[in-house]
C-alpha positions in Angstrom: 3.9 14.9 5.9 3.1 11.2 5.9 2.2 9.5 9.2 2.6 5.7 8.9 0.6 3.0 10.5 2.4 0.9 13.2 2.9 -1.9 10.6 4.5 0.3 8.0 6.5 2.1 10.6 8.0 -1.2 11.8 9.0 -2.0 8.2 10.5 1.5 7.8 12.7 0.9 10.9 14.4 -1.9 9.0 15.8 0.5 6.5 19.0 2.4 7.5 19.9 6.0 6.8 21.3 6.4 3.3 19.9 3.2 1.9 17.9 3.2 -1.3 14.7 1.1 -1.5 12.0 -0.2 -3.8 8.5 -1.0 -2.6 7.0 -3.9 -4.6 3.2 -3.7 -4.7 3.3 -0.1 -3.3 -0.4 0.5 -3.4 -0.8 4.0 -1.9 3.0 4.7 -1.8 3.0 6.0 1.8 6.1 4.0 2.9 8.6 5.1 0.2 7.3 8.7 0.4 7.8 8.7 4.2 11.3 7.3 3.9 12.1 10.0 1.3 10.5 12.8 3.4 12.6 11.8 6.4 15.8 11.9 4.4 16.4 8.2 5.2 16.3 7.1 1.5 17.9 9.3 -1.2 16.2 7.2 -3.8 12.8 5.4 -3.6 11.1 3.3 -6.3 7.4 2.5 -6.2 6.2 -0.5 -8.3 2.9 -2.2 -8.7 1.4 -4.7 -11.1 -1.9 -2.8 -11.0 -2.2 0.3 -13.0 -5.0 1.5 -10.7 -2.9 1.1 -7.6 0.0 2.8 -9.2 -2.2 5.7 -10.3 -3.3 6.0 -6.6 0.3 6.2 -5.5 1.1 8.8 -8.2 -1.9 11.0 -7.1 -0.7 10.8 -3.5 2.8 11.8 -4.5 1.5 14.7 -6.5 -0.8 15.8 -3.7 1.7 15.6 -0.9 4.9 16.6 -2.7 4.0 18.2 -6.1 7.6 19.5 -6.3 9.1 16.1 -6.3 9.7 13.7 -9.2 9.1 10.2 -7.8 10.0 7.0 -9.6 6.9 5.0 -10.2 7.0 1.8 -12.4 4.3 -0.4 -13.6 5.2 -4.1 -13.7 5.3 -7.5 -12.1 7.5 -8.1 -9.1 11.2 -7.5 -9.5 10.9 -7.3 -13.3 11.0 -3.5 -13.3 14.2 -3.3 -11.2 17.8 -3.7 -12.4 20.0 -6.1 -10.5 21.4 -4.4 -7.4 19.6 -1.2 -8.3 18.5 -0.5 -4.7 19.8 -1.6 -1.3 16.5 -2.7 0.2 13.4 -4.3 -1.4 10.2 -4.3 0.5 7.4 -6.7 -0.2 4.5 -6.3 2.2 0.8 -7.1 2.7 0.5 -10.1 0.4 0.6 -13.9 0.9 3.8 -15.7 1.7 3.6 -18.0 -1.3 3.2 -15.1 -3.7 6.3 -13.6 -2.1 8.3 -16.7 -2.9 7.0 -16.6 -6.4 8.1 -13.0 -6.8 11.5 -13.6 -5.5 11.9 -17.0 -7.2 11.0 -15.6 -10.6 14.5 -14.2 -10.8 16.5 -15.6 -7.9 19.8 -14.1 -9.1 18.3 -10.6 -9.1 16.8 -11.3 -5.7 20.3 -12.1 -4.4 21.6 -8.9 -5.8 19.9 -6.7 -3.2 21.4 -6.0 0.2 18.3 -6.9 2.1 14.7 -8.0 1.5 12.0 -6.9 4.0 8.9 -9.1 4.0 5.6 -8.7 5.8 3.4 -11.7 4.8 -0.3 -12.0 5.3 -0.1 -15.8 5.6 2.0 -18.9 5.0 4.9 -17.6 6.9 6.2 -21.1 7.6 6.5 -21.8 3.9 8.1 -18.4 3.3 10.8 -19.0 6.0 11.4 -22.5 4.5 11.8 -21.0 1.0 14.2 -18.3 2.2 16.4 -20.8 4.0 16.3 -23.1 1.1 17.2 -20.4 -1.4 20.3 -18.9 0.2 18.8 -16.3 2.4 19.4 -15.7 6.1 16.8 -14.1 8.3 18.6 -11.5 10.4 15.6 -9.9 12.2 12.0 -10.7 13.0 9.5 -8.3 14.5 5.9 -8.5 15.6 3.6 -5.6 15.3 -0.2 -5.1 16.0 -2.5 -4.1 13.2 -6.1 -3.9 14.4 -7.0 -7.3 15.8 -4.1 -9.0 14.1 -0.4 -9.4 15.0 1.8 -9.2 11.9 5.2 -10.6 11.3 8.0 -8.6 9.6 11.1 -10.5 8.4 14.4 -9.0 7.2 16.4 -11.4 5.1 19.8 -11.1 3.5 21.5 -13.2 0.8 24.1 -15.7 1.8 26.3 -18.1 -0.1 25.0 -21.4 1.2 21.5 -22.6 1.6 20.4 -24.1 4.9 19.1 -27.7 4.4 17.3 -29.5 7.1 15.3 -32.7 7.5 12.1 -30.7 7.7 9.3 -29.8 5.3 7.9 -26.4 4.6 4.7 -27.3 6.5 6.5 -28.2 9.8 5.8 -26.0 12.8 9.5 -25.3 13.3 9.3 -23.0 10.3 6.0 -21.4 11.4 7.2 -20.6 14.9 11.0 -20.9 15.0 13.0 -20.6 18.2 14.4 -17.3 16.9 11.0 -15.8 17.8 12.3 -15.9 21.4 15.6 -14.3 20.4 13.8 -11.4 18.8 10.9 -11.3 21.2 9.0 -8.1 22.1 6.0 -7.2 24.1 3.7 -8.9 21.6 5.5 -12.3 21.4 3.8 -14.0 24.3 0.3 -12.9 23.2 1.1 -13.9 19.6 2.2 -17.4 20.6 -0.7 -17.8 23.1 -3.2 -17.0 20.3 -1.5 -19.5 18.0 -1.5 -22.1 20.8 -5.3 -21.7 21.3 -5.9 -22.3 17.6 -3.8 -25.4 17.6 -5.6 -26.7 20.7 -9.0 -26.1 19.0 -7.8 -28.1 16.0 -6.7 -30.9 18.3 -10.1 -31.0 20.1 -11.8 -31.2 16.7 -9.6 -34.0 15.5 -10.0 -35.9 18.7 -13.8 -35.8 18.4 -13.9 -37.0 14.7 -15.7 -40.2 14.0 -12.7 -41.6 12.1 -9.5 -41.2 14.1 -6.4 -40.2 12.2 -3.7 -41.4 14.6 -0.8 -40.0 12.7 -2.5 -36.7 12.3 -3.4 -36.6 16.1 0.2 -37.3 17.0 1.4 -34.5 14.7 -1.2 -32.1 16.2 -0.3 -33.0 19.8 3.3 -32.3 18.9 2.3 -28.9 17.5 0.5 -28.0 20.8 3.5 -29.2 22.9 5.9 -27.3 20.7 4.1 -24.0 21.2 3.7 -24.7 24.9 7.5 -25.1 25.1 8.1 -21.9 23.2 5.7 -20.0 25.6 7.6 -21.4 28.6 10.8 -20.1 27.1 9.1 -16.7 26.4 8.2 -16.1 30.1 
């Protein structure tokens, strides 16, 4: 039987009983095998662009459940899936920009799935911006600890109209939206406090620079104040 890490277990919780799923960049294949073992997903698809990673997943499947015939596919992103073939698509453990490239390579196919579950390693602000700008709605956000890091898990669903705002992908409102408070858990305050300390360090560094960037300083002060406000709302 598979025992998932806290990160993967948090992702698994976003998939409902009876839903089918595909794990893009499956690596070891533990998440889909777990969902199949538990009877949550009657069908799981494991995909990876790396033949070595897919071979690792295949070996794990054969070792843990030699009686089962799992669906493993070698290919890039959503290319190996048919439109609407599964209910849920999981993309986890890679950069946020790469996730937008995977989804954007065939946006109509991306819209065809019931939900997309994303766990980015970085660039979450740009990822949120892309989702809103490409007709997705974020219906849930979770924070989960993995070693010394706190990871974000987003669940997005397609919607008919894109959200357009007078903000850019680099604005702090996308990195740390007010929805974090709506979806807060016992890690939210720690997560925001750590981000605030990083932003304060950047502000100190900028303030001590020989050549002052007044626009940059104002922007950085705003980022600090924005996070301080979020933290006050979190308490």
